[in-house]
N, C-alpha and C positions, 0 to 999 in steps of 0.2 A: 635670461640665464637661470638655470635650475640649481637649487642647492640641496635637493633630496639625495638620499643614498641611492647609488646605482650598482646593480648587480652585474658583474662581468664574469662570464663563464668562458674558460679557456679549455679547448678540447685537447685531451691527451690520448695518445696511442703509442704503441711500441715503435721505436725508431724515429720519433719526432725530434726535430732539431731543438737542441737545448736552449739556445739564446732566444728562439722564437717564443718559448714558454716563459722564460724568466725575465726577459727584457721589459715587456709591458707591465707586469706587476710591480717592478721596481719604480717605474714612472708613477703608477697610481698610488703606491705606498708613500713616495716622496710628497705627492700632492696632499695626502692625508696628514703627513707630518707637518707640512707647511700650514695646514688649516687647524693645527692643534687638536686633532681628532674630531673636528667638526665633520659635517656630512661630506661624503666623498664617494669612494668606490669600495665595494666588497668584492673580492676576487675569489672565485671557486675554480679549482682544477677538476674537471670532470672526465671520467673514463668509463669504459664498459663495466669494469668491476672495481673493487676497492684495492686490488692487488697493486704493488709498485709497478710503475711503467719505466722501462729502460729506454733512455733517450739515445740519440745517435752518438752522443759523446761518451756513452757508457755509464753516465750518471743516472741513478734511479730516482724517480720522483713519485711521491705518494699522493694519490688523488684525494681531494676533499669530499667528493661525492661521486655517485654513479650517474650515468646519463639518465637512468630511470628516475633517480631522485630529484634531478633538476628539471625534468621534463614538464612538471606541473607548475613551475615557478615563472614569474614574469621577469624575463631577462632584458636588461638594458642593452648590453653589448655581448654578442657572441663572437669570440675571437678564435680563429682557426689557424693554427700553425701548420707547417708542412714537413715533408720527409723526402729524401732523395736516395738514390743509389747510383754508384758509378760502375759502368759496364767495363768489360775487358778492353774495349776500345778507348777508354778514358772519358767517354761522354757521360754527362750527368743527366739523370732522368728523374722527374718527380714521380712519387708513388701515391696511389690513391686506393685505399682499402675500401671495397664496396660497403662493408659494414659501417665504417666511419662516415662514409658519404651519406648513408641512410640516416644515421643519427644526426648529422649536421642538418640535413633537410628537415627533419622533424623539429629540432630545436629552433631552427630559423623561423618557424611559424609563430613562436612565442617570443621572438626577439625584436626589440625596437630597432636595433642597429646591428649590422654584421660586418666583420672585418677579417680579412685574411692577412697573414704575415708570410712574406717570402713565397715559397711554393705552395702555401696553403690555398692560393688562388686556384690550383688544380682541383682541390676538393670542392671548393665553391662551384667551380664550373661543372664538375661531374654531378653536383646536386641540382644543376639547372638554375643556380642563383645569379649567374653572370650572363645569361642569355640576353643578347641585345644591348649589353653594357660594354663600356670601355673599361679595361682592366689592365693592371700590370702584375708582374711577378719578377723573380730573379732573372737577370738577363740570360743565364745559362739554360733556362727551360722555357723561355718565351716562345721559341719556334715550336716546341712540343705542345704548348698550350694552344697556340693558333691552329696547329694541325689537327689536334684531337677535338677541339671545340670551335668549329668554324663560326658559330653564332656569337662568339665572344670577340669583341674588337680589341685585340691585344696591342698594347702600346708598351714596349719594353724599356722606354727611356725614363719616365718619371719615377721618383722614389715612392710616391703613393698617389692614388687616384681615388676621388670620391664620386660616386654616381648615386645620387639620392642618399639613401641610408645604407648603401653598400660601399665599403672601403676595401681597397686592395693595396698591399704594400710590396715594395721590392725586396731586395735581399739583405739579410743579416742585420747590420746596425740600423737600417732604415726602420726597423720595428720601433725604435725609440722615437724617430721623427713622426711616425704615424700615431704613436701613443700620445705624444705631446700635442699633436693636432686634435686628438679626441678631447684632451683636457682643455685645450683652448676653446673648442666648440662648447663644451659643457660648462666651464667655469670662468671663461674669459682668458684673453691672451696674457694678462698680467700674471695670472696664476700659473699658466704654462711656462712663462718666462722664469719665474722663481724656481720651478722644478728643473728647467734647463740649466740654470746656474748651479744647482746642486749636482747635476750630472756633468758639469763642466762641458756643456754642449752649447753650440750656437743656436739661438732661436730667431727665427725658425727656418730651417731649410724649406724653401717653397716646394709645394708638391710637384712643380714642374722641374725642380732641380734634376739634372741628369744623373742616373746611376752609372753611366758609362765613362770610361776614360779611354782615350784612343789606344794607348799601349796595351789595354786589356783585351782588345779585339783578338779573336782566335787567329793563329797563324794561317795564312792563305795556303792554297794547295799547289801553287806553282812558283818556281824560282823567279819567273819574270815579274810577277806582281810583288813579290818580296823585294826584289831589286828596286822596283818603282817606289815602294813605300820608303825604303831607306833613302832613295834619291830625294823624295819630298821632304823627309825629315832633315836631311843635310842642307837643304836649300830653302827652308820654310820662310826665311826672311827675304827671299828674292821674289821677283815676278815669276809666277808659275801659271801657265795656261795649259789647256787641254792639248793645244797644238805642240807646245814644248814637250809635254810628256809623251805624246804620240811619236814625235821625232826621236826622243830618247829611246823609246821601246821599239822603234822601227816598225810601227804599225800605223794604220789609218786612225783618224779621230773616232770614227764610228766603232771600229773594232776595239779601240781602247775603252770606250764607254761600255761596250758589251762585256769586256774582260772585268772591269771594275764591278759592274752589276752582278756578274756571275760569282766573282771571288769574294767581294766585300759587301755586296748588297747595297751599293750606293754609287753615285756618279763620281768621276774624278774631281770635279769642282767642289762637291759637297765634302768629299774626303779631305781635300786640302784645307777647306774651311774648318773642319773638325780638328785637324792637327793644329791649326793656328790657334783655335780657341783653347785647346788643351794646353798648349805652351803658354798662352797668355794667362790663363787662370792660375797656372802654377806660379807665374811671376807675380800675379796679384796677391797670392797667398803669402809669399815669402820676401817680398821687397817693397820699398817705398817708391819704386819707379813710377813716373807719371804715366797717364794713359797715352799721351803722345809718344813717349819713349817706347812703351810696350807695343803700340800699334806699328811703329816704324820697325821695331826689332823682328816682328813676326809676319811682316808682309801685308798688313792691313792698310798701310799708307796714311789713312786718316782715322781720327778717333770716332767719327761717325760710322765708318765701315766696321770698326771694332765693336761699337755698341750694337749695330744691327746684327752682326754675327752672333753676339752673346744672346740677344733676344731670340734669334732663330734656334740656336742650339740648346740654350739653358733656360730660356724663359725669364731672364733677369738681365740687369745691366752690369757692366764691369764694376762700377762704384758700389752697387748693392752687394755684389758678390764679395768684393774685398771686405766690406764691413762685416759680413757674416762669417767669412772663412779665413780671416786674417790669422796667420800663425807666427809672424815675426813681430818685431818691436817697432815702435814709432808710429807716426800718424799715417793714415791712409793717403794715397795720392788723390789727385783731383779727379 
C-alpha cells in the first residue's frame, strides 16, 4: 500500500459531462479529509488553454493547468471524462474531439494509470488505449463503441472494468464507484469504506454489478414483442417456457428465438431470467422477505435457482446484494 502523494489529472474540454468531472475529485478530497491532510491525491483539471470550459450542464469550470503544463509531470492517474450529443432521432452519441484524443494519447505515456468515466471510454478507444482490452461505457453508447472500435472487447454490463492499469467506468454515478475502487487499490479498502460512508454510499458495488435494469431497455420496434414483454411481466411468477411464449405469439419456437435476438439482442429464456432477477433484486432492496419467498414469487422455484441466476446476471449472490443495496428497515433475510 502506498502513502505518497498521487497526482490525478482530469481532462477538460467544452461540452464535457459535469458529474464526470466533479464526482471523482469529491471522492479524492474526502479521502484527504479522512487522512487529516496526510498524503493522498492532488487533483489538477487540465485543458488546452486556461480559459473557462463550459460543461454539458452549462456550468463553467476553470482549469488548473494547460495540457502543455502537465505534459512534463509524472501523472499517477489520468482520468478522462466524456461528452455526448442527442440527435434529432433521440439517439445519444458519444463525441470525440481529435485534438483531445491526441492530448490524451500524449499524456497517457506519462501516466501510471488511466481511467475513463462514462463515455470517456470512446476517447480512450480513439487514442488506441483500449485495443485488445475489455472495456465498458454508458449502456446508451456501447453499440457505438463496439461498431467504431472493433478491436475493443465492449462489455456494456459492468459498472467498471479494470484491465491492467487501464480502467473504464459506466454511466453517471458509477464514476463514484470507480473512484472508490481506485482509493481502495491505493490506500486500502478500509480507507475507501470511510469515504463511502461520508458519501452515504454502499461500499462497494462490485465491478461486475450490472448497470442495467430491465425496464430501462429501449422500446422494441414491433407491437408483437412489446405484447410478449408485457405478457412475461404479468406472469413472471408462473412457469414460462419458450414453447408457452411461442404458442402465445402464434409462431414457432425457432421463429420466436429469432424475434427476440433481433428485437432485444437476447434469447427468450435469458430475457425471462433477466426480468425475474430485476423483480427479485427490487424485493431484496425494499423488503425483509426471505429468499425462499422471493424465489417462489418470481418463478425461480428454489433458492438455488435464484442464487445461480444472480451470479449469472449480476456477478453476486442475493444475500450479498441485499447487504449492499438495502434501502428499507429491518434485518436482511436469510
